[in-house]
C-alpha positions as CSV (number, residue, x, y, z in Angstrom):
1,M,89.8,63.6,-35.3
2,L,93.1,64.9,-33.9
3,Y,93.1,62.4,-31.1
4,G,92.4,59.5,-33.5
5,V,95.3,60.5,-35.7
6,L,97.6,60.9,-32.8
7,S,96.6,57.6,-31.2
8,R,97.2,55.7,-34.4
9,T,100.5,57.5,-35.2
10,S,102.1,57.4,-31.7
11,I,102.1,53.6,-31.9
12,K,104.1,53.6,-35.1
13,V,106.4,56.6,-34.8
14,K,109.3,57.1,-32.3
15,P,108.7,59.3,-29.2
16,F,111.0,62.0,-30.7
17,S,108.7,62.2,-33.7
18,V,105.7,62.6,-31.4
19,F,107.6,65.4,-29.7
20,L,108.2,67.2,-33.0
21,M,104.5,66.8,-33.8
22,L,103.6,68.2,-30.4
23,R,105.8,71.2,-31.1
24,Y,104.1,71.7,-34.4
25,F,100.7,71.8,-32.7
26,Y,102.0,74.0,-30.0
27,R,102.8,76.7,-32.5
28,K,99.1,76.6,-33.6
29,D,97.3,76.1,-30.3
30,S,98.8,75.8,-26.8
31,Y,95.5,74.4,-25.5
32,A,95.6,71.7,-28.1
33,L,99.1,70.8,-26.9
34,F,98.0,70.5,-23.3
35,S,95.1,68.3,-24.3
36,I,97.4,66.1,-26.5
37,L,99.9,65.7,-23.7
38,L,97.2,64.6,-21.2
39,Y,95.9,62.1,-23.8
40,V,99.3,60.7,-24.4
41,L,100.2,60.4,-20.7
42,Q,96.9,58.6,-20.0
43,S,97.4,56.1,-22.9
């Protein structure tokens, strides 16, 4: 679910907006941030 939202959003928003979103998720779960970073780098 989270990956699907990120993949659809990252195409439309600017990299800085993605960075802010990553910071928001980092406050909630550091492991989620790590997974999202790997997902973004691979795409």
